[in-house]
Legacy VTK file of the C-alpha trace (Angstrom):
# vtk DataFile Version 3.0
C-alpha trace
ASCII
DATASET POLYDATA
POINTS 155 float
-135.180 -60.084 60.181
-138.314 -59.928 58.021
-140.359 -57.413 59.934
-142.064 -54.067 59.666
-138.870 -52.482 61.010
-136.918 -53.909 58.088
-139.538 -52.649 55.615
-139.435 -49.180 57.170
-135.642 -49.172 56.954
-135.806 -50.033 53.234
-138.415 -47.294 52.669
-136.273 -44.735 54.440
-133.270 -45.780 52.353
-135.378 -45.019 49.265
-136.111 -41.545 50.655
-132.436 -40.962 51.431
-131.430 -42.136 47.981
-133.990 -39.784 46.445
-132.598 -36.848 48.412
-129.001 -37.635 47.525
-129.804 -38.272 43.859
-131.760 -35.091 43.308
-130.065 -32.525 45.529
-126.471 -32.439 46.663
-126.982 -29.104 48.423
-130.077 -30.297 50.292
-128.285 -33.492 51.302
-125.406 -31.444 52.676
-127.821 -29.116 54.454
-129.468 -32.023 56.246
-126.084 -33.061 57.626
-125.783 -29.724 59.424
-128.862 -30.540 61.505
-129.061 -32.665 64.612
-128.953 -36.332 63.619
-132.427 -37.026 65.005
-133.880 -34.854 62.230
-132.102 -36.524 59.305
-134.516 -39.392 58.676
-137.754 -37.396 58.901
-136.387 -34.690 56.621
-135.260 -37.257 54.040
-138.808 -38.665 54.130
-140.330 -35.221 53.615
-137.935 -34.392 50.787
-138.745 -37.664 49.016
-142.436 -36.815 49.130
-142.107 -33.285 47.760
-139.572 -34.388 45.145
-141.823 -37.125 43.763
-144.800 -34.745 43.537
-142.548 -32.240 41.783
-141.377 -34.925 39.355
-144.965 -35.609 38.337
-145.345 -31.970 37.358
-141.914 -31.323 35.843
-140.866 -34.615 34.267
-143.629 -36.950 33.143
-144.566 -35.099 29.958
-145.678 -38.211 28.044
-148.240 -39.125 30.709
-151.475 -37.697 32.066
-149.898 -35.598 34.802
-153.233 -34.548 36.286
-154.243 -38.180 36.733
-150.833 -39.072 38.175
-150.968 -36.204 40.662
-154.551 -37.105 41.653
-153.443 -40.695 42.238
-150.389 -39.536 44.216
-152.658 -37.399 46.423
-155.117 -40.274 46.944
-152.250 -42.661 47.703
-150.814 -40.124 50.154
-154.113 -39.863 52.042
-154.517 -43.634 52.063
-150.974 -44.156 53.345
-151.489 -41.633 56.145
-154.897 -43.015 57.123
-153.837 -46.665 56.998
-150.306 -46.000 58.320
-148.784 -48.079 55.525
-147.993 -47.863 51.841
-146.338 -50.147 49.338
-144.837 -46.988 47.813
-141.644 -46.617 49.885
-141.577 -42.819 49.582
-145.164 -42.496 50.758
-144.585 -45.010 53.533
-141.691 -42.953 54.897
-143.725 -39.761 54.559
-146.768 -41.170 56.337
-144.514 -42.195 59.239
-143.406 -38.580 59.628
-146.938 -37.186 59.261
-148.318 -39.598 61.844
-145.387 -39.363 64.250
-145.092 -35.568 64.267
-148.718 -34.627 63.672
-148.130 -32.802 60.397
-151.446 -31.185 59.545
-153.207 -32.209 56.365
-153.537 -28.540 55.431
-149.759 -28.319 55.067
-149.346 -31.110 52.504
-152.695 -30.294 50.890
-151.508 -26.749 50.194
-148.369 -28.129 48.589
-150.298 -30.638 46.459
-152.778 -27.915 45.448
-149.850 -25.807 44.269
-148.457 -28.741 42.297
-151.873 -29.088 40.607
-151.852 -25.363 39.842
-148.460 -25.863 38.181
-150.163 -28.116 35.642
-152.368 -25.245 34.455
-151.292 -22.317 32.330
-153.318 -19.691 34.070
-153.370 -16.120 35.192
-153.629 -15.727 38.933
-155.693 -13.328 40.951
-154.214 -12.230 44.285
-155.844 -15.068 46.233
-154.784 -17.868 43.872
-151.288 -16.400 43.608
-150.895 -16.368 47.404
-152.152 -19.952 47.593
-149.684 -21.006 44.922
-146.733 -19.233 46.549
-147.634 -20.606 49.978
-147.600 -24.168 48.661
-144.444 -24.000 46.562
-141.699 -21.934 48.152
-139.549 -21.936 44.990
-138.182 -25.495 45.057
-138.739 -28.942 46.475
-135.798 -28.413 48.799
-137.075 -25.223 50.351
-140.575 -26.685 50.530
-139.179 -29.660 52.440
-137.462 -27.314 54.884
-140.737 -25.495 55.512
-142.439 -28.807 56.327
-139.473 -29.914 58.393
-140.127 -27.093 60.830
-143.024 -29.197 62.116
-140.550 -31.969 62.921
-137.902 -29.731 64.463
-140.188 -27.461 66.487
-142.508 -29.426 68.749
-145.801 -27.765 69.474
-146.444 -26.540 72.961
-149.832 -26.735 74.557
-151.321 -23.691 76.243
LINES 1 156
155 0 1 2 3 4 5 6 7 8 9 10 11 12 13 14 15 16 17 18 19 20 21 22 23 24 25 26 27 28 29 30 31 32 33 34 35 36 37 38 39 40 41 42 43 44 45 46 47 48 49 50 51 52 53 54 55 56 57 58 59 60 61 62 63 64 65 66 67 68 69 70 71 72 73 74 75 76 77 78 79 80 81 82 83 84 85 86 87 88 89 90 91 92 93 94 95 96 97 98 99 100 101 102 103 104 105 106 107 108 109 110 111 112 113 114 115 116 117 118 119 120 121 122 123 124 125 126 127 128 129 130 131 132 133 134 135 136 137 138 139 140 141 142 143 144 145 146 147 148 149 150 151 152 153 154
C-alpha cells in the first residue's frame, strides 16, 4: 500500500494529532460539524497551530527566520502540491482542493510576523493584525474553514 494515498493519510493523521494535542475544545467543536469537514479543518488547524508555535514557543531560535522559512515552505507546498512536512502537505491539499485564496493565509502569516515585533500600531496596521489573528489559532482556523464549508457560487 505504498502510495501517495498512504502518504496523505499519514500527513492527515499528523494534523489530527496536532489538533487533539493542542486543543481539546477545538477537537470537540470539529466533531459537531458534518463529517466531510473534519479532515480539511484538522489540516487548517495544524497549519495555524504550527505558525503560532513559531511565534509563541521557539524562544531559543531565530523566530523571524523560522517563520520566513515556514512561509516559503507553505508557498512551495501549495505550488508543487506536495511537501515533506506532513502539516504543510495536508494544508496544501485543502488550499488546492477548495481554492483558498493566498490573501487569506498571507494575512495570517503577516500577523504572525507582526507578533514577533514589539511595536505600536497605527489604525491600518492594527486592523491588518486583527484581521489575520482572530484571538487564537482555533478561531483563526474556523475563519479559514468557512472557505471549505461554504462553496463559492458563480454569478
